[in-house]
KETI-339229 format. One record per residue (C-alpha): x, y, z. Coordinates in steps of 0.001 Angstrom, whole numbers, padded with zeros to 6 digits, always signed. Example, Ala and Ser with C-alpha at 12.3 -4.5 7.8 and 13.67 -1.06 7.14 Angstrom:
residues 2
+012300-004500+007800/+013670-001060+007140/
END
This chain:
residues 882
-029687-015854+028493/-030815-019341+029673/-027663-021470+030204/-029488-024671+031142/-031763-024519+028126/-028849-023650+025860/-026838-026713+027064/-029851-028983+026592/-030461-027772+023043/-026814-028226+022115/-026942-031822+023315/-030243-032769+021638/-030350-030780+018368/-027628-031674+015842/-025610-028851+014354/-026754-028172+010723/-023181-027901+009507/-022214-031210+011160/-025286-032918+009725/-024489-031655+006235/-020833-032755+006406/-021866-036193+007718/-024153-036772+004735/-021611-035349+002280/-018673-037458+003447/-020751-040605+003813/-021993-040227+000231/-018433-040118-001136/-017334-043039+001025/-014856-041210+003247/-016778-041620+006492/-018591-044743+007729/-019207-043982+011384/-022682-043947+012865/-024489-040638+013072/-025056-041073+016767/-021313-041103+017343/-021012-037478+016212/-020107-035474+019298/-021416-032011+019879/-019156-029015+020001/-019026-028838+023767/-017983-032470+024186/-015409-032201+021434/-013859-029087+022882/-013722-030798+026271/-011866-033811+024835/-009455-031583+022939/-008723-029487+025999/-008031-032507+028264/-006016-034427+025659/-003804-032127+023578/-002168-035076+021811/-005525-036454+020758/-005075-035689+017099/-001355-036174+016733/-001239-039716+018155/-004596-041185+017160/-005208-044579+015543/-004212-044357+011892/-004943-047814+010556/-006897-047901+007300/-008201-045316+004877/-011489-045036+006691/-009980-045168+010160/-007276-042521+009753/-008727-040231+012399/-010909-040985+015430/-014635-040775+014806/-015018-037098+015685/-016081-033806+014192/-012431-033050+013429/-012361-035977+011028/-015215-034469+009070/-013645-031009+008957/-010298-032456+007931/-011673-034747+005265/-013559-031890+003611/-010210-030235+002869/-009126-030872-000752/-005484-031143+000365/-006424-034079+002566/-008084-035851-000366/-004785-035467-002180/-002991-037351+000589/-005579-040121+000518/-004872-040804-003143/-003523-044363-003729/-000769-043156-006061/+000536-040881-003349/+000297-043753-000842/+002353-046031-003016/+005030-043446-003752/+005421-042097-000238/+005742-044687+002518/+005806-041939+005168/+002476-040529+004111/+000845-041489+007427/+003153-039116+009306/+002139-036367+006887/-001502-037094+007586/-000891-036916+011313/+000756-033514+010975/-002038-032164+008752/-004650-033526+011108/-003056-031659+013993/-002867-028392+012034/-006471-028764+010899/-007612-029389+014424/-005915-026232+015680/-007382-024271+012748/-010849-025593+013574/-010385-024552+017174/-009467-021037+016035/-012584-020854+013867/-014727-021775+016854/-013609-018630+018661/-016280-015850+018577/-014040-013190+017032/-012809-015514+014230/-016122-017067+013279/-017374-016563+009724/-019385-013387+009152/-021516-015008+006451/-023651-016878+009037/-026144-015122+011282/-027252-016653+014583/-030240-015987+016777/-030112-015373+020521/-029237-019035+021173/-026115-018545+019083/-025472-021995+017590/-029054-022869+016742/-030523-022315+013249/-027894-020155+011573/-028873-018400+008350/-026890-016802+005546/-026266-013085+005608/-027819-010966+002852/-025337-010382-000027/-023612-007027+000089/-023139-004575-002758/-020092-004821-004959/-018852-001544-003515/-019577-000227-000069/-022325+002397+000158/-022948+004923+002872/-024739+003277+005774/-026167+004473+009028/-024441+001599+010830/-020947+002467+009642/-018872+005661+009757/-018121+007712+006655/-015637+006288+004203/-012332+008008+004864/-010780+009669+001793/-007880+007879+000165/-004802+009953-000653/-001745+009266-002833/+001055+007829-000729/+003207+010916-001414/+000806+013292+000360/+001123+014156+004039/-002230+014707+005741/-002862+016235+009152/-005289+014482+011477/-007530+017502+012145/-011073+017585+010799/-011727+020868+008987/-015361+021957+008941/-016986+025268+007948/-020516+026508+008550/-022816+027735+005783/-023713+031373+006052/-025280+033989+003807/-024213+037627+004364/-027173+039880+005209/-025904+042650+002916/-024654+042430-000698/-020894+042030-001034/-019858+044524-003715/-016894+044227-006037/-013666+045970-005130/-013332+049236-007012/-009713+049683-008175/-008290+053100-007336/-005392+052931-009761/-002679+053439-007127/-002517+049857-005823/+000962+048788-004811/+002791+046271-006995/+005211+044522-004625/+008523+043284-005956/+009022+039534-005745/+012125+038804-003634/+011771+035076-002930/+013871+032972-000581/+017071+034969-001101/+015857+037946+000893/+013006+036312+002778/+012518+033529+005301/+010702+030305+004435/+008052+029732+007101/+006180+026877+005385/+007152+024439+002636/+005984+021015+001521/+008833+018534+001396/+008023+016624-001761/+005396+017413-004368/+004926+014930-007263/+005196+016955-010471/+005495+016254-014181/+007540+013166-014922/+006141+011154-012026/+002779+009427-011974/+000311+007982-009505/+001148+004532-008148/-000936+003791-005039/-003048+005344-002298/-004047+004799+001288/-006301+006344+003913/-004343+009130+005581/-001795+009485+002796/+001896+009150+003546/+002885+006710+006253/+004938+007735+009240/+005005+010673+011589/+003494+013913+010264/+006122+016630+010333/+005444+020119+011650/+006152+022255+008599/+005386+025623+010173/+008119+027473+012047/+008417+027213+015808/+007373+030374+017634/+010047+031866+019872/+007578+033179+022440/+004256+034978+022905/+005647+038109+021247/+006545+036262+018049/+003971+037384+015465/+004963+035002+012648/+001948+033475+010941/+001635+029684+011032/+000532+028262+007663/-001088+024893+006905/-002794+023298+003905/-002377+019527+004340/-006091+018887+004602/-008884+018122+002162/-008831+020456-000881/-005942+022432+000626/-003401+023901-001751/-000286+025778-000627/+003265+024698-001329/+005423+027430+000214/+005164+030634+002249/+008060+033121+002486/+008094+035952+005008/+009581+039011+003293/+008600+041612+005915/+006992+041733+009334/+003473+041495+007987/+004143+040579+004337/+004240+037083+002829/+004859+035611-000609/+002885+032459-001341/+003550+029717-003885/+000677+027427-004840/+001161+023741-005475/+000521+022677-009068/-001919+019885-009835/-000320+016600-008782/+001812+014941-011467/+001791+018113-013600/+003704+021385-013673/+000766+023760-014161/-002881+024574-013349/-002326+026964-010439/-005536+028869-009799/-007328+027317-006809/-005992+028164-003344/-007200+027165+000114/-005006+027362+003235/-005029+028177+006949/-003174+030796+009008/-002816+030996+012798/-001271+033367+015337/-002947+036454+013852/-002770+040055+015154/-005855+042235+015102/-004563+045762+014440/-001911+044900+011843/-002333+045205+008060/-001066+042046+006364/-000155+041675+002700/-000297+038368+000853/+001061+037876-002678/+000561+034697-004697/+003467+034583-007146/+002863+031647-009538/-000593+031995-011116/-000734+030989-014787/-003756+032694-016371/-003091+036100-017963/-006695+037201-017332/-008623+036972-014108/-011752+038288-012423/-009475+039839-009792/-008770+042576-012340/-012447+043624-012335/-013127+043652-008602/-013316+040072-007345/-012196+039656-003706/-010703+036609-001933/-012693+034745+000708/-011897+034837+004449/-013183+032540+007214/-012617+033367+010890/-012941+030491+013348/-013746+032867+016213/-016473+034564+014190/-017945+031171+013352/-017926+030035+016978/-019153+033248+018604/-021254+035037+015964/-022166+032215+013553/-020515+034050+010643/-018984+031990+007839/-017115+032779+004635/-017110+036420+003534/-015405+038559+000897/-012511+040573+002267/-009443+042362+000957/-008141+045735-000087/-005548+047028-002562/-006224+044039-004798/-003973+043836-007837/-003481+041152-010511/-000326+041643-012571/+002426+039850-014464/+005425+038531-012557/+008581+040318-013726/+010931+037479-012808/+011799+035759-016092/+013438+032355-015709/+012942+031304-019322/+009879+029193-018549/+006196+029991-018867/+005253+033458-017544/+003683+033725-014100/+001139+036193-012775/+000717+037568-009272/-002254+038339-007057/-001688+040652-004114/-004092+041954-001453/-004056+043422+002037/-006252+042459+004961/-006813+043073+008670/-007776+040083+010793/-010768+040543+013144/-009166+038947+016258/-005863+038264+017953/-004679+034646+018087/-007361+033601+015629/-007439+030704+013189/-008400+031926+009726/-008748+030404+006260/-008304+031928+002795/-009866+030458-000344/-010358+031222-004018/-014009+030196-003700/-016353+028541-001205/-014831+025078-000542/-016928+021942-000897/-014979+018795-000043/-015495+015087-000585/-016366+014696+003094/-019006+017439+002746/-020601+015435-000058/-020563+012209+001950/-022203+013923+004922/-024945+015251+002656/-025546+011866+001007/-025606+010209+004420/-028388+012553+005514/-030346+011623+002374/-029830+007907+003011/-031044+008325+006604/-034166+010243+005574/-037040+007716+005445/-038991+009791+002904/-036197+010867+000538/-034677+007398+000444/-037896+006086-001134/-037363+007980-004391/-033593+008619-004253/-031434+005524-004687/-027756+005889-003881/-025422+003728-005951/-021732+003436-006703/-020805+004221-010287/-017179+003119-009895/-014036+003636-007890/-011660+006441-008760/-007978+005968-009503/-007168+006282-005786/-010058+004033-004750/-012550+006694-003683/-016219+006076-004410/-017869+007922-007303/-021530+008185-006298/-024529+007944-008616/-028006+009067-007552/-031161+007868-009311/-034095+010127-008446/-037642+009396-009572/-041013+008602-008042/-042117+004957-008164/-044279+004271-011205/-047642+002579-010912/-047374+000612-014168/-044512-000599-016374/-045831+001548-019201/-045626+004635-017034/-042054+003788-016041/-041008+003227-019653/-042531+006540-020767/-040305+008584-018458/-037502+010522-020085/-034119+010919-018436/-032101+013941-017296/-028365+013572-016542/-026551+016096-014336/-022926+016047-013171/-020444+018286-011360/-016833+018621-010217/-015089+017019-013162/-012765+019989-012538/-012003+019749-008803/-011144+023422-008257/-014526+024610-009552/-016405+024186-006300/-019233+026452-007472/-020487+023449-009452/-021016+021553-006192/-023049+024383-004676/-025282+024546-007761/-025676+020782-007540/-026559+021027-003844/-029280+023564-004645/-030654+021242-007308/-030681+018260-004931/-032268+020288-002128/-035176+021168-004398/-035657+017899-006283/-035661+015936-002996/-038147+018283-001336/-041914+017865-001009/-042628+020823-003307/-045418+020143-005854/-043075+021091-008694/-040422+018697-007382/-042988+015893-007139/-044102+016639-010685/-040529+016473-011979/-039992+013153-010230/-043229+011863-011784/-042233+012546-015391/-038431+012187-015331/-035689+009839-014213/-032776+011904-012892/-029261+010460-013026/-027041+012661-010851/-023251+012462-010502/-022452+015021-007781/-018642+014604-007825/-016948+013101-010883/-013371+013711-009761/-013160+012966-006027/-009398+012367-006138/-008717+015855-007454/-011086+017395-004912/-009365+015597-002043/-005789+016562-002945/-006670+020173-003856/-006150+020074-007627/-007625+022803-009792/-008261+020942-013047/-006797+017429-013269/-007282+013956-011846/-004463+011825-010463/-003725+010778-014037/-002322+014290-014464/-004806+015196-017194/-008039+017155-017602/-010858+014605-017474/-013118+016896-019493/-010885+016345-022532/-010934+012543-022400/-014585+011478-022573/-013724+009452-025691/-010982+007538-023909/-010573+003779-024152/-008400+003634-020995/-010889+002432-018400/-008262+001867-015691/-006661+005315-016091/-009866+007365-016459/-012502+005245-014687/-014796+008101-013647/-015581+009388-017123/-015324+005968-018796/-018084+004604-016592/-020080+007833-016925/-020068+007625-020708/-021077+003964-020674/-023801+004580-018106/-025310+007228-020387/-024915+004943-023394/-026936+002238-021634/-029461+004832-020517/-029981+005942-024135/-030784+002353-025062/-033520+002283-022407/-035129+005707-022793/-034695+009150-024318/-032325+011516-022538/-033887+014953-022708/-031064+016963-021141/-027425+016593-020154/-025777+019359-018130/-022319+019444-016529/-021803+022106-013828/-018534+024083-014005/-016950+027333-012825/-015446+030206-014842/-012544+032417-013791/-012649+035105-016511/-016318+036016-017003/-019005+037131-014571/-022579+035802-014381/-023773+032304-015272/-024152+031013-018816/-024290+027829-020885/-022171+026298-023611/-024214+024209-026055/-023845+022489-029415/-025164+024063-032607/-027708+021833-034331/-027523+021451-038124/-030858+019651-038482/-033327+022143-039922/-036235+020373-038234/-034805+021262-034818/-033159+024509-035843/-032434+026794-032830/-034111+024366-030420/-030889+023881-028445/-030983+027607-027600/-034495+027546-026119/-033517+026108-022720/-030746+028701-022112/-033098+031522-023123/-035772+030258-020733/-033191+030013-017956/-032175+033631-018544/-035814+034677-018126/-036214+032693-014889/-032953+034051-013399/-032512+037462-015065/-030163+038813-012373/-027758+035834-012513/-027909+034224-015959/-026652+035935-019123/-027952+034538-022400/-025645+036792-024428/-022632+035110-022808/-023752+031703-024095/-021856+030024-026902/-022929+027197-029201/-019858+026519-031304/-018427+023014-031430/-014683+023524-031694/-012338+020746-032727/-010307+021079-029521/-013473+020436-027475/-014413+017129-029121/-013378+015240-025985/-015564+017237-023592/-018626+015726-021986/-020905+018246-023677/-019795+017373-027221/-019478+013625-026674/-023004+013387-025273/-024280+015518-028148/-022604+013172-030621/-024329+010277-028861/-027724+011823-029656/-028585+014195-026795/-029754+017408-028481/-029840+019502-025295/-026279+018911-024111/-024772+021758-022080/-021945+022913-019864/-023166+025353-017212/-020481+027880-016279/-020942+029716-012977/-018584+032564-012273/-016131+032711-009379/-017008+036393-009129/-020554+037708-009246/-023265+039327-011302/-023367+042330-013593/-027128+042038-014202/-030262+043537-012705/-030645+043909-008970/-027408+042008-008238/-025229+044198-010422/-021591+044488-009220/-022086+042077-006308/-020411+038757-005524/-022252+035476-005722/-022977+033886-002342/-023650+030243-001536/-027383+030965-001604/-027102+032530-005070/-025438+029407-006416/-027953+027100-004761/-030784+029140-006261/-029367+028390-009728/-029979+024707-009023/-033603+025512-008292/-033877+027583-011501/-032661+024591-013511/-035641+022618-012194/-038021+025510-012815/-036773+025940-016386/-037067+022224-017036/-040775+022410-016226/-041220+025400-018544/-039291+023644-021302/-041522+020569-021155/-044837+022306-020494/-047593+020756-022701/-048750+024306-023310/-046162+025312-025902/-046715+029071-025546/-043391+029716-023826/-041475+027477-026209/-042998+029224-029239/-042285+032690-027849/-038660+031815-027147/-038212+030351-030623/-039648+033507-032200/-037362+035685-030104/-034353+033602-031145/-035192+034073-034812/-035471+037811-034315/-032111+037904-032523/-030622+035955-035392/-031985+038440-037940/-030414+041306-036039/-027106+039475-035718/-026962+038645-039444/-027846+042214-040397/-025104+043497-038108/-022516+041169-039608/-023380+042020-043206/-023337+045704-042327/-019825+045311-040952/-018827+043654-044244/-020273+046574-046196/-023098+044597-047809/-026802+045341-047719/-029107+042343-047567/-032894+042409-047499/-033576+039885-044750/-037319+039977-045425/-036774+038427-048885/-033827+036188-048096/-034914+034381-044971/-034865+030985-046707/-031109+030956-047154/-029003+028302-045483/-029653+029507-041948/-027788+026659-040288/-024553+027788-041914/-025074+031410-040935/-026188+030597-037418/-023125+028430-036812/-020908+031199-038197/-022505+034256-036595/-024965+033230-033929/-022701+032620-030930/-023328+035188-028279/-020016+034923-026451/-017839+037562-028029/-015321+038309-025308/-014340+034802-024316/-015305+032048-026703/-014871+028484-025610/-014419+027161-022120/-012258+028388-019310/-009220+026264-020112/-006191+025676-022245/-005846+022990-024880/-005538+019344-023938/-002034+018079-023199/-002708+014638-024587/-001893+011497-022671/+001186+011023-020479/+003898+008831-021963/+003091+005756-019867/-000606+006015-020774/-000001+006859-024441/+001848+003571-024890/-001068+001648-023396/-003536+003502-025634/-001428+002712-028712/-001344-000957-027802/-005132-001069-027388/-005602+000726-030708/-003304-001736-032491/-005191-004661-030970/-008468-003239-032245/-007014-002822-035731/-005668-006371-035727/-009031-007649-034565/-010750-005841-037439/-008253-007234-039957/-008882-010772-038777/-012561-010437-039662/-012792-011860-043188/-015577-010909-045479/-017959-013807-045836/-018166-015340-049322/-021431-014849-051175/-023273-017588-052964/-024247-017319-056637/-027832-016625-055611/-026755-013744-053359/-024564-012271-056092/-027404-012419-058605/-029833-010762-056190/-027328-008001-055476/-026751-007449-059218/-030476-007271-059938/-030965-004795-057102/-028231-002496-058393/-029557-002762-061950/-033059-001836-060812/-031758+001175-058878/-029829+002350-061947/-032938+002106-064120/-035033+004089-061677/-032353+006773-061452/-032074+006965-065221/-035837+007339-065570/-035906+010204-063056/-033102+012036-064898/-034863+011582-068238/-038179+012951-067021/-036355+015848-065407/-034574+016690-068636/-037743+016416-070710/-039492+018930-068490/-036494+021259-068873/-036751+021117-072668/-040443+021953-072571/-039788+025043-070420/-036717+026171-072444/-037036+025292-076148/-033875+027208-076994/-031840+024936-074788/-031690+022162-077411/-030314+024507-080080/-027733+025992-077747/-026625+022592-076568/-025651+021560-080103/-022971+024251-080175/-021728+023544-076673/-018462+021890-075841/-020367+018958-074437/-021091+017324-077858/-017474+017236-079140/-016504+015536-075916/-019209+012994-076555/-017819+012160-080019/-014219+011735-078920/-014912+008048-078327/-017833+007224-080619/-017412+003495-080163/-017799+003702-076415/-020783+006046-076669/-022466+003827-079184/-022038+000820-076954/-023440+002636-073964/-026415+003903-075956/-027235+000484-077266/-027189-000883-073722/-029464+001895-072495/-031760+001429-075446/-032263-002210-074553/-033094-001480-070950/-035269+001605-071357/-037459+003267-073915/-035304+006401-073893/-034368+007764-077284/-030555+007604-077789/-030423+011134-079191/-031988+012460-076009/-029858+010319-073741/-026738+012068-074961/-028138+015383-073800/-028521+014386-070140/-026435+016845-068180/-024560+016077-064981/-026300+016909-061734/-025643+020222-060045/-024272+021773-063235/-026734+024605-062986/-025673+025207-059399/-022000+025301-060281/-022438+027962-062981/-023385+030719-060520/-021058+029730-057703/-019440+032773-056049/-017397+033211-052897/-019239+034145-049744/-022845+033493-048874/-025307+032693-051662/-028572+034483-050914/-031692+033291-052697/-034623+035532-053488/-037377+033178-052449/-040138+034798-050409/-040128+034721-046653/-041982+031934-044921/-045289+033025-043487/-045384+032941-039733/-048529+032612-037722/-049027+035883-035897/-050746+034093-033053/-047587+032136-032305/-044794+034632-032854/-044784+038276-031784/-043864+041131-034034/-040158+041995-034281/-039009+044188-031446/-041881+043184-029197/-040809+041367-026013/-043053+038327-025542/-045019+037917-022371/-043726+035242-019995/-046713+033559-018347/-046019+031750-015105/-048475+028925-015687/-047664+025467-014494/-048785+021920-015178/-052048+020429-013881/-051813+020185-010134/-053183+016691-009555/-050898+013671-009462/-053325+011726-011658/-052866+014230-014469/-049096+014048-013986/-049122+010281-014321/-051271+010556-017432/-048794+012940-019020/-045940+010573-018278/-047749+007586-019761/-049085+009218-022935/-047151+010905-025754/-049076+014158-025377/-046047+015782-023752/-044444+017488-026750/-040718+017556-026096/-038505+018777-028904/-035716+016230-029130/-034313+013842-031654/-036515+010779-032154/
END
């Protein structure tokens, strides 16, 4: 800006780095020149430019005069390798060491000249407008890179086996103005015969797909190196009406397309990478369409025997011309839809087919087909970038990196809460953990999550209230690798992550390993009120929850209150009778069960259908993007109802649950041919009955998946080694030896406990004799006394010992019966129903059976001061484990 001033400052003000190195080297005795002899950078560069041999042929006399008195001497002497050459032992052993020093000095000088170039200068120093004056250190960066307004989006990393096209695929969001009804089967739908490559023509096929037996090795941005091949056929002219297929983009999934007729194609889906199964999700592109023709597509390698396509679900179509000209996005299309078993039997697992017909809206259009509304990793990054750029939302939403996935993609963690005014207020906040897309093909979870984030980040009073009293930990995409490559269920480890939450393999399953440990640390800081993982379901309509049945009588049925409230807030989308609360052994590795085992009472999996609703005003219609986003809002609304200090809603829901349980138990006993008076037997072991009977999902129990496949061979070996190391580590821990004083104290403690127990049994038996005088006479003739006299010496010894320690009469001590003997006498198979009277229930809290409770729409106090007071004081009655 001011060249004259800049030159003057460079000549008068010493460089801070040069000043530091001067003091450092002078202190250690390696430099004895005067400070005034230090040249500035401009002079030094001038000398070096005019005398290239300056360094190589300088005066190398003594140890302190090896190099001329310049800045290069300082920079060279600060190198640890140079100190090695100055060592006296090296000098004595190597007479040619001075030539070595000359060579190193020349290399160091050239290296210093390279560092002085602008594009090679260190990025850790920041300079002002005068460049060299007063540099300062740059602020430390995060361990992992976070979305920034100054940098472009982080490009997805793909396995090196995957070819990726360079086009950016983007779709608009759109809600249809009219309901999209289910397809009504007519019964005469055509079932096309599968002919395959023998009679058809392959028009699209991926070259190499990593399947079972191979495993992930490395990744890079853009996937496979080299030139991207054109897999689609080459058109012979404008009259050629062959469709051009493509799926080598984010979340795309199509392995092969075979043309079997003019307008008929057989499609083969790619399995999840490094596996040989999980074919359900599809997403691909077609070009070169014809408007007036009726096309038929048949997917030939689906694996699930049941599907929502059998009850009217339609595929999704996206027209690029409609999006550009009419602003129309994804919509349900298709006719003659049929889901049936593939008749070709090759001795392997059976396949199922999905066939449908369609007419494209335009000629020469670019269209997309999908199993459900896609939501890619890039879509998520764009959304998070908009949040980071929002000056208001960024104040209460902190974006962090949980970890890196197996391929190196960022797993994002959002912490959402309003700043607290005091430390006590911050510590009083409870936590809520939400996650989605652990199964990459269940994109409906991302749309529910987007609806939740849209509401919780808004300026709505309810959203502000939630941020005041809770700390939200949000994981919007747990399996980014699977989402990127178009998997349906697995990560790049080739396994279902939602079966490995107990894993010890941090490197193979980083996403869920870090998630579990994050929640474990969170539980040490504060109470976690709710955990919910958003999923999709391919066999049942509506939305519902899977929970964990609670065996603690104090909190009996409390885990069912939140789902029941959610069904009341979204009656046309959420089905409480489809919920299930069984904890099956095969689901012990799921996030829901693992978090429940860690102490989170309200631990759920939310299942949103790929189809639509069969309830209320939305009966027999498909879910749209707006329907799914509204479910995210209803989660927030239900959370406020669940934690309302006015416990009216909670009490009404609990009463309704008890009534539903009565009806369910009566129905079950009636089916068994037994009559039970529930009014007199309500105090039976309800936890056992509720876990056996009270699971509302009758048609499809459990989650939408098959059993876990276990670990791959290469990972199983690593897991075994880690397990053996843990066992060896435990064996090495020797039990510490106790002193005589410790042994005596332990003996006295055990002796005291035995005396107290003996006294309780004696008093219990004495009261029994007073109530039943005939018991003593009957006991003399029982088989218990002969057994006592079989070893009279032993009994006499024991009685003498007891007589010394207690005042119990020996004759009475022999009559002490074992515990639970009375219980064992009447033991019968089946349920044991007691005849104790029913507990009285306050009529003001619970409605009469059969009466539907009112559902008031009251809300918390409106002022922020009241909200802060609720967060800081324990008056907010939340039913959770202490």
